[in-house]
Each structure stands twice: as structure tokens, then as C-alpha cells.
C-alpha positions as CSV (number, residue, x, y, z in Angstrom):
1,M,38.7,8.9,78.3
2,G,41.9,10.0,76.7
3,K,43.8,12.8,77.5
4,P,42.6,16.3,76.6
5,V,44.0,17.8,73.3
6,K,45.9,21.1,73.9
7,F,44.9,24.2,72.6
8,S,47.9,24.6,70.5
9,D,47.2,21.4,68.9
10,R,43.7,21.9,67.7
11,N,45.2,23.6,64.8
12,R,47.3,21.1,63.8
13,K,46.3,19.4,60.6
14,W,46.2,15.8,62.7
15,F,43.2,16.9,64.8
16,L,41.3,18.9,62.1
17,R,41.5,15.4,60.1
18,S,40.2,13.4,63.3
19,Q,37.5,16.1,63.8
20,K,36.1,16.1,60.2
21,T,36.1,12.1,60.7
22,E,34.4,12.0,64.1
23,T,31.5,14.6,62.0
24,R,31.0,12.5,59.3
25,C,30.4,9.1,61.6
26,S,28.3,11.8,63.9
27,D,26.3,12.2,60.1
28,V,25.8,8.7,59.6
29,L,24.2,7.8,62.9
30,A,22.0,10.7,62.1
31,E,20.7,9.7,59.1
32,R,20.1,6.1,59.4
33,E,16.8,4.9,59.3
34,R,15.8,3.2,62.8
35,I,12.9,0.7,62.6
36,L,11.6,-1.2,65.6
37,I,10.3,-4.5,64.9
38,V,8.2,-6.0,68.5
39,C,7.0,-9.6,68.1
40,E,4.6,-11.7,69.9
41,G,6.4,-15.0,68.9
42,E,10.3,-15.6,70.9
43,K,11.8,-17.2,68.2
44,T,10.1,-17.6,64.8
45,E,9.7,-14.2,64.1
46,P,12.3,-12.7,65.7
47,N,14.3,-15.5,63.8
48,Y,13.1,-14.5,60.7
49,F,13.3,-10.6,60.4
50,K,17.1,-11.1,62.4
51,A,18.1,-12.8,58.9
52,I,16.7,-10.4,56.7
53,K,18.6,-7.5,59.2
54,A,21.6,-9.7,58.4
55,E,21.3,-8.6,54.8
56,L,20.8,-5.1,55.7
57,P,23.9,-2.1,55.4
58,P,23.8,-1.2,59.4
59,H,25.2,2.3,58.1
60,V,22.0,2.8,56.4
61,V,19.1,1.3,58.5
62,E,18.9,0.4,62.6
63,V,16.6,-2.5,63.0
64,E,16.0,-3.4,66.6
65,I,14.0,-6.7,66.6
66,V,11.9,-7.8,70.1
67,G,10.1,-10.8,70.7
68,E,8.0,-10.5,73.6
69,G,6.3,-13.7,73.9
70,D,3.0,-11.8,74.8
71,N,-0.6,-11.5,73.5
72,T,-1.7,-9.0,70.9
73,L,-3.2,-5.7,73.1
74,R,-0.3,-6.1,75.3
75,L,2.3,-6.5,72.7
76,V,1.0,-2.9,71.1
77,E,1.4,-1.5,74.7
78,K,5.1,-3.0,74.7
79,A,5.9,-1.5,71.6
80,Q,4.5,2.3,72.6
81,I,6.6,1.7,75.5
82,L,9.5,0.9,73.9
83,R,8.9,3.6,71.1
84,D,8.4,6.3,74.0
85,E,11.9,5.4,75.7
86,R,13.6,6.3,72.5
87,A,11.6,9.6,71.7
88,N,13.3,12.3,73.8
89,G,16.6,10.8,73.0
90,D,19.3,11.6,70.2
91,Y,18.1,8.6,67.8
92,P,14.3,8.0,68.2
93,F,12.8,5.1,66.0
94,D,11.1,6.1,62.6
95,Q,9.5,3.1,62.3
96,V,7.5,1.1,64.6
97,W,5.8,-2.6,64.2
98,V,4.1,-5.0,65.5
99,V,4.3,-8.8,64.4
100,F,1.8,-11.1,65.4
101,D,-1.3,-13.8,64.6
102,C,-4.7,-14.5,65.3
103,D,-4.1,-17.6,66.6
104,S,-7.0,-18.6,69.6
105,F,-7.5,-14.9,70.7
106,P,-11.1,-13.8,71.0
107,A,-11.6,-11.9,67.6
108,D,-12.2,-8.1,69.6
109,H,-8.8,-8.8,71.0
110,F,-7.4,-9.0,67.8
111,D,-9.2,-6.7,66.0
112,N,-8.7,-3.8,68.5
113,A,-4.8,-4.7,68.8
114,I,-4.8,-4.0,65.0
115,S,-6.8,-0.6,65.5
116,K,-4.7,0.7,68.4
117,A,-1.4,-0.1,66.5
118,K,-2.5,2.1,63.7
119,R,-4.3,5.2,66.1
120,Q,-0.4,4.8,67.8
121,G,1.4,5.6,64.0
122,M,2.2,1.6,64.2
123,G,2.9,-0.6,61.3
124,T,1.0,-4.0,62.0
125,A,2.5,-7.2,60.3
126,W,-0.5,-9.7,61.7
127,S,-1.3,-13.4,60.2
128,N,-4.6,-15.0,60.7
129,E,-4.1,-17.8,61.0
130,A,-0.2,-18.1,61.8
131,F,2.9,-16.3,60.4
132,E,3.4,-20.0,58.6
133,L,0.7,-18.5,55.7
134,W,3.7,-16.4,54.7
135,Y,5.7,-18.7,54.1
136,V,2.6,-21.1,52.4
137,L,2.1,-18.2,49.8
138,H,6.0,-18.5,48.9
139,F,4.8,-21.9,47.3
140,E,1.0,-21.3,46.3
141,Y,-1.6,-18.9,46.5
142,R,-4.3,-19.8,49.3
143,N,-7.4,-18.2,49.9
144,T,-8.9,-21.0,52.1
145,A,-8.4,-21.3,55.8
146,M,-6.1,-23.7,56.8
147,S,-5.1,-25.4,60.2
148,R,-1.4,-24.9,61.6
149,T,-1.1,-28.9,61.3
150,E,-1.9,-28.4,57.9
151,Y,0.9,-25.3,57.5
152,Q,3.3,-27.8,58.9
153,K,2.5,-30.9,56.0
154,K,2.6,-28.8,53.5
155,L,6.0,-26.8,54.4
156,T,7.3,-30.2,55.1
157,K,6.7,-31.5,51.7
158,W,7.6,-28.3,49.5
159,M,10.8,-28.0,51.4
160,G,11.9,-31.3,51.3
161,N,12.6,-31.5,55.1
162,T,10.6,-31.4,58.1
163,Y,9.4,-28.2,58.9
164,K,10.4,-27.0,62.5
165,K,8.2,-23.7,63.9
166,N,11.3,-22.0,65.2
167,A,14.3,-23.0,62.8
168,K,16.7,-20.1,62.9
169,D,17.3,-20.9,59.1
170,M,14.0,-20.5,57.8
171,Y,14.9,-16.9,56.1
172,Q,17.3,-19.0,54.2
173,Q,15.7,-21.9,53.1
174,L,12.8,-20.0,51.7
175,S,15.7,-17.6,50.1
176,K,16.7,-20.9,48.5
177,T,13.1,-20.8,46.3
178,D,13.8,-17.4,45.1
179,N,9.9,-17.1,45.4
180,Q,9.7,-13.6,48.0
181,S,8.2,-11.8,45.0
182,K,5.8,-14.6,44.2
183,A,4.7,-14.5,47.9
184,I,4.3,-10.5,48.2
185,K,2.2,-10.9,44.9
186,R,0.1,-13.6,46.6
187,A,-0.2,-11.8,49.4
188,R,-1.2,-8.7,47.6
189,K,-4.1,-10.6,45.9
190,L,-5.4,-11.7,49.2
191,H,-5.1,-8.3,50.6
192,K,-7.6,-7.2,47.5
193,E,-9.9,-9.8,48.1
194,V,-10.2,-9.0,51.8
195,R,-10.4,-4.9,51.1
196,E,-13.3,-5.5,48.9
197,S,-15.2,-8.1,51.1
198,K,-14.6,-5.7,53.9
199,T,-14.3,-8.7,56.0
200,P,-12.8,-7.6,59.6
201,P,-9.2,-8.8,60.2
202,S,-10.7,-11.5,62.7
203,K,-12.7,-13.0,60.3
204,A,-10.1,-12.7,57.4
205,N,-9.0,-16.2,56.9
206,P,-6.1,-16.6,55.5
207,Y,-4.6,-13.1,55.4
208,T,-1.4,-11.8,56.1
209,T,0.1,-8.3,55.9
210,V,3.9,-9.6,56.9
211,Y,4.9,-8.8,53.1
212,E,4.3,-5.0,54.0
213,L,7.6,-5.1,56.6
214,V,9.0,-7.2,54.3
215,E,9.1,-4.9,51.5
216,T,9.6,-1.8,54.0
217,L,12.9,-3.4,54.7
218,N,13.8,-4.3,51.1
219,R,14.2,-0.5,50.5
220,F,17.0,-0.9,52.5
221,R,18.9,-3.1,50.4
222,P,22.3,-1.5,48.1
223,S,21.3,-3.7,45.0
224,K,17.4,-2.4,45.1
225,N,18.3,1.0,46.4
226,P,21.7,2.6,46.2
227,T,20.2,6.1,47.3
228,I,17.4,5.8,49.7
229,P,15.5,9.0,50.4
230,K,15.0,9.5,54.1
231,S,10.9,9.0,55.4
232,R,11.0,10.4,59.1
233,H,7.5,9.2,59.7
234,H,6.0,6.4,61.7
235,I,4.3,3.7,59.0
């Protein structure tokens, strides 16, 4: 800690300027949107969202990304714990998202995890069958089921190099295609088809809501939104 300021110095210009600076910094911290993203995977999903985070202005949005390596229901519980730990502090999370795949988990676990997250006011960026479907949608519209092996083969072909599941630069590789808007459009089309058929999440293959989280993060890009309205709520 620094030396305490003398009472006689508290009206001096240099002290008043320093107080204004501290106040502005505190205001910036208070006004930032705070987003927690809790991922089922320990590398694939966290690497992707960390790359997006690196492009966002830290004075506007704070993004915390956690890779848990846990199953669907426990993942939601972990997200709830992390949210509640910050709830009574100075800077609680404004949005909490859980990111997970259907994989080989029992159907009821997957459906229940989505329902539980929504009841808790959390956003859900889930995929059936795998997160790689979001990558595939950058290249083609797909409404028939694919295995993980098929995802890998197609991505290897389209990207011109062997697809590596935990690659740290996957977001950058996909950005070079400039196809994110196409992927969002295709994911929305899938969403419409599934909604109209009233198919439960565990049976909706292929399907992904990752685009919703990507769109949420994109709102904080300076080039797209110089002035970003505050939204103090959980999605």
C-alpha cells in the first residue's frame, strides 16, 4: 500500500485528477458485461471461444471460459455453483452459458441438462451429435446425421489439412473462410426444422445452438456495435 494522502493535499489538483481517474476506472469495471462460459470439453470448445474472446474489447465485456471435462448434468450444476459464487460480489455474471454435446450420454440426461439450464436462467450452446457440426456448417448445410469420423473426414477435405480435434487455431482457420455468417444462417435453418417437427434435443441429429452463443459474443465487437446497450439479465 502507498502512503496515505495528507488531509491538506486532498484539495490539490493532482489529487483531484487521480480521484477522477480512479472513479472512471471503477465505472468502466461496473459497466462491463460479464459472461461465464462453462464447457463440457477441456480443449476443443474452450480453445474456440478463447479465440473469439481475444478479439473482444476487455473494457466492454469480460468473458470467463471454463473447460470442465464433465458430463451434461454435472456441467450445469458446476455452472450454477460458479455463478452463485459471484452472485453476491461486486461484479456478478450477467450471462451464463453451458456448452456440451449429446455424445453417447443417455437421452434423458441430455434433455434434462438442457431443461435444467434453462430453468436456472442459463444459455445452452449444445450440439447433437458433436461440436464439430458447427464447423461443418461453415462449409455446407447438413440435415442428416453424421458420425464423428465423418465430421473429421469432411473437415480435413474442406480445410486442406488434417483436422485436429483440439487445435488451438480452429477459430482462426475457419475465420479465413469468411463463412461464419453462412454457418449461422444454416444453423438457424436447422433450428426452424427441428422446432416445427417438435423433436426433443436428444433426437434432433444434426442440430446445434452454438450459433446463439457466437451471435451473443459478436454483439460486443466494436466494428459491429460501437455503442452496446447493457442487458443485465441471464439468457
